[in-house]
C-alpha positions as CSV (number, residue, x, y, z in Angstrom):
1,M,99.3,189.9,85.2
2,S,96.4,188.5,83.3
3,E,94.4,185.4,84.3
4,I,93.0,182.5,82.3
5,N,89.7,180.9,83.4
6,L,90.6,177.2,83.0
7,S,87.1,176.1,83.6
8,E,85.9,178.2,80.7
9,L,88.8,177.1,78.5
10,Y,88.0,173.4,79.1
11,S,84.3,173.9,78.6
12,N,85.0,175.5,75.3
13,M,87.2,172.6,74.3
14,Q,84.4,170.2,75.2
15,A,81.9,172.3,73.2
16,E,84.3,172.1,70.2
17,M,84.5,168.3,70.4
18,L,80.7,167.9,70.8
19,Q,80.2,170.2,67.8
20,T,82.6,168.0,65.7
21,L,80.7,164.9,66.8
22,R,77.4,166.5,65.9
23,T,78.6,167.6,62.5
24,G,79.7,164.0,61.6
25,A,76.4,162.6,63.0
26,A,74.4,165.0,60.9
27,A,76.4,164.4,57.7
28,F,76.5,160.6,57.7
29,T,73.4,158.4,58.1
30,H,75.0,155.0,57.5
31,P,75.9,153.4,60.9
32,G,79.3,152.1,59.7
33,T,80.3,155.4,58.2
34,K,79.0,157.3,61.2
35,G,81.0,155.0,63.5
36,D,84.2,155.3,61.5
37,N,83.8,159.1,61.4
38,T,83.3,159.2,65.2
39,E,86.3,157.0,65.8
40,V,88.5,159.2,63.7
41,N,87.3,162.3,65.6
42,W,88.2,160.7,68.9
43,I,91.6,159.6,67.6
44,N,92.3,163.1,66.2
45,W,91.2,164.6,69.5
46,F,93.5,162.5,71.7
47,A,96.4,162.9,69.2
48,K,96.0,166.7,69.4
49,Y,95.9,166.9,73.2
50,L,98.1,164.0,74.5
51,P,101.8,164.7,75.1
52,S,103.9,163.8,72.0
53,R,105.4,160.8,73.8
54,Y,102.0,159.0,73.3
55,A,100.3,158.0,70.0
56,V,96.7,157.0,69.4
57,D,95.4,154.7,66.7
58,K,93.2,151.8,65.8
59,A,95.3,148.7,66.2
60,V,95.5,145.0,66.9
61,I,97.3,144.2,70.2
62,I,99.7,141.2,70.2
63,D,101.6,139.5,73.0
64,S,104.9,137.7,73.0
65,T,103.4,134.4,72.1
66,G,101.7,135.8,69.0
67,R,98.1,135.9,70.4
68,C,96.2,138.8,69.0
69,S,93.1,140.8,69.9
70,N,90.5,141.8,67.4
71,Q,90.9,145.3,66.1
72,I,90.7,147.8,68.9
73,D,88.9,151.1,68.1
74,L,91.2,153.3,70.2
75,V,94.7,152.4,71.5
76,I,96.9,154.9,73.3
77,Y,100.4,153.6,73.4
78,D,103.9,154.8,74.3
79,A,105.4,155.8,71.0
80,Q,108.6,157.1,72.5
81,Y,109.9,154.0,74.2
82,S,108.2,151.3,72.2
83,Y,108.0,150.2,68.6
84,L,105.3,148.8,66.5
85,V,105.5,145.1,65.8
86,F,104.1,145.7,62.3
87,H,102.8,148.7,60.4
88,H,101.2,148.3,57.0
89,Q,99.2,151.2,55.5
90,D,96.8,152.2,58.3
91,S,96.9,148.8,60.1
92,K,99.1,148.4,63.2
93,L,100.2,145.6,65.5
94,I,101.2,146.9,68.9
95,W,102.9,145.0,71.8
96,I,100.5,144.5,74.7
97,L,103.0,145.9,77.1
98,C,103.4,149.1,75.2
99,R,99.8,150.1,75.4
100,C,98.7,152.7,78.0
101,A,94.9,152.5,77.3
102,V,92.8,150.3,75.2
103,D,89.2,150.9,74.6
104,L,86.3,149.8,72.4
105,L,84.1,152.8,71.6
106,T,80.5,151.5,71.7
107,P,78.0,154.1,70.5
108,I,75.0,154.8,72.7
109,L,72.3,156.3,70.5
110,S,69.1,157.7,72.0
111,A,66.7,160.5,71.6
112,S,68.4,162.3,74.5
113,C,71.8,161.8,72.9
114,P,71.4,162.0,69.1
115,I,75.1,162.5,68.3
116,G,76.1,159.1,69.7
117,M,78.1,159.4,72.9
118,F,80.3,156.4,73.7
119,S,80.6,154.1,76.6
120,I,84.2,153.1,77.1
121,I,84.9,149.5,77.8
122,P,88.3,148.9,79.3
123,I,90.2,145.8,78.1
124,N,92.8,144.3,80.4
125,K,95.9,142.3,79.4
126,A,94.0,139.0,79.9
127,A,91.4,140.0,77.3
128,I,93.3,138.8,74.3
């Protein structure tokens, strides 16, 4: 029976994601374009590796009284047992109770980290 080195496998997956981020950082110099590109890379990455029950998008979170958040860069939500409040083009309203993780991706750019790693700022239910 053959064996798979999971540590090496996950290290290779991490290297693949870092290379994708580096490529986008090298290709785009405008901060807005670079940020949009990085957000799309993270959304695609999570969409590829999360179980199909979950979905990941940019979205606005809404509660039952109609209070809304600002646009959230990355929302992981239960796509199997919930529904979108509203979906128009690429814009989505998602019930606050359906979200599993909500994060703002804030770039940290420095000489030691030129590709722009992100700090993740969790947002709780009271944040909207």
